C-alpha positions as CSV (number, residue, x, y, z in Angstrom):
1,M,23.5,6.6,11.1
2,A,20.3,4.7,11.8
3,A,18.2,7.0,9.6
4,A,20.2,6.2,6.4
5,A,18.5,4.5,3.5
6,A,18.0,0.8,3.9
7,F,16.9,-1.8,1.4
8,G,15.2,-5.2,2.0
9,R,16.3,-8.5,0.7
10,N,14.3,-7.9,-2.5
11,G,16.0,-4.6,-3.2
12,K,13.0,-2.5,-2.2
13,P,13.5,0.4,0.2
14,V,12.6,-0.1,3.8
15,G,10.8,2.7,5.6
16,L,12.2,4.9,8.3
17,D,12.0,3.9,11.9
18,A,9.2,5.7,13.7
19,Q,11.7,7.3,16.2
20,Y,13.1,9.4,13.3
21,V,9.9,10.4,11.5
22,G,9.0,14.0,12.1
23,R,11.9,14.5,14.6
24,L,15.1,14.7,12.6
25,P,15.7,17.2,9.8
26,C,15.6,16.2,6.2
27,C,19.0,15.0,5.0
28,L,18.7,17.1,1.8
29,C,17.2,20.5,2.7
30,G,17.7,20.5,6.5
31,I,14.6,22.7,6.8
32,R,11.6,20.3,7.1
33,S,11.5,17.1,9.1
34,M,12.1,13.7,7.6
35,K,9.0,11.7,6.7
36,L,10.1,9.2,4.0
37,P,13.2,7.2,3.0
38,G,15.3,9.0,0.4
39,R,18.4,7.8,-1.6
40,Q,20.8,9.0,1.1
41,G,18.6,9.0,4.2
42,G,15.4,10.4,5.5
43,V,13.8,13.2,3.5
44,C,10.8,15.5,3.8
45,I,7.8,15.1,1.5
46,P,8.9,17.9,-1.0
47,C,12.4,16.5,-1.3
48,Y,11.1,13.0,-1.7
49,A,9.0,14.2,-4.6
50,D,12.0,16.0,-6.1
51,E,14.1,12.9,-5.9
52,C,11.4,10.8,-7.6
53,A,11.1,13.4,-10.4
54,A,14.8,13.5,-11.0
55,A,15.0,9.7,-11.0
56,G,12.2,9.6,-13.5
57,R,13.9,12.1,-15.8
58,R,17.1,10.0,-15.7
59,A,15.2,6.8,-16.5
60,A,13.2,8.4,-19.3
61,T,16.4,9.9,-20.8
62,A,18.0,6.5,-20.7
63,G,14.9,4.9,-22.4
64,G,13.9,3.0,-19.2
65,W,10.7,2.6,-17.4
66,V,9.6,5.4,-15.1
67,A,7.7,4.5,-11.9
68,A,4.7,6.6,-11.1
69,S,5.0,8.7,-7.9
70,F,2.0,10.2,-6.3
71,V,3.9,11.9,-3.4
72,G,3.9,15.6,-3.3
73,D,3.1,18.7,-1.3
74,P,0.6,19.9,-2.3
75,C,-1.3,16.6,-3.1
76,L,-1.0,15.7,-6.8
77,A,-4.6,14.4,-6.8
78,C,-6.5,17.3,-5.2
79,G,-4.1,20.1,-4.5
80,S,-4.5,20.1,-0.8
81,R,-1.5,20.8,1.5
82,S,-2.9,18.5,4.2
83,V,-0.5,15.7,3.4
84,D,1.6,13.5,5.7
85,A,3.7,10.4,5.9
86,N,4.8,7.9,8.5
87,G,8.2,6.7,7.3
88,W,6.9,4.3,4.6
89,A,3.5,5.4,3.6
90,F,2.2,8.8,2.2
91,W,-1.4,10.0,2.3
92,C,-3.6,13.1,1.7
93,N,-6.0,13.9,4.5
94,S,-8.4,15.7,2.1
95,C,-8.9,13.3,-0.7
96,E,-7.8,10.2,1.2
97,M,-5.4,9.1,-1.5
98,Q,-2.6,7.0,0.0
99,T,0.4,5.0,-1.3
100,A,3.2,3.0,0.2
101,V,6.6,4.1,-0.9
102,A,8.7,1.6,1.0
103,L,8.3,-1.6,3.0
104,P,7.3,-1.1,6.7
105,P,10.3,-1.2,9.0
106,Q,10.6,-4.4,11.0
C-alpha cells in the first residue's frame, strides 16, 4: 500500500504523500483521517500521539533516550483543539506552535 510507513536513507520517517492526507482512514482507529506517518502506515493526530507516548514508555523502561513529542489533540502547548497536519508537519492554529515529525515526501 502506498500509504505505508516509509523511511529515508538516514532511517528517519518520510511523510505521507499529500494524496492520502485527510482522505484515507487512520490505519489504527479507522475513525479519523490519516494526517501523519505512523509505525504501520498513516495515522490520525490522536493515534500518532498515542504511538509516541507508547514508544517513549518503552524507551524509558529500557533505560534509553526518549524523544520529545509535541503532537496532540488538544494542543499540548495551549490546549486548543484547532490542530492540523499535512503528512509530515504538525501545527496548532491558535498558538502557532509547529513541528516536523518526518521528512517531507519527495
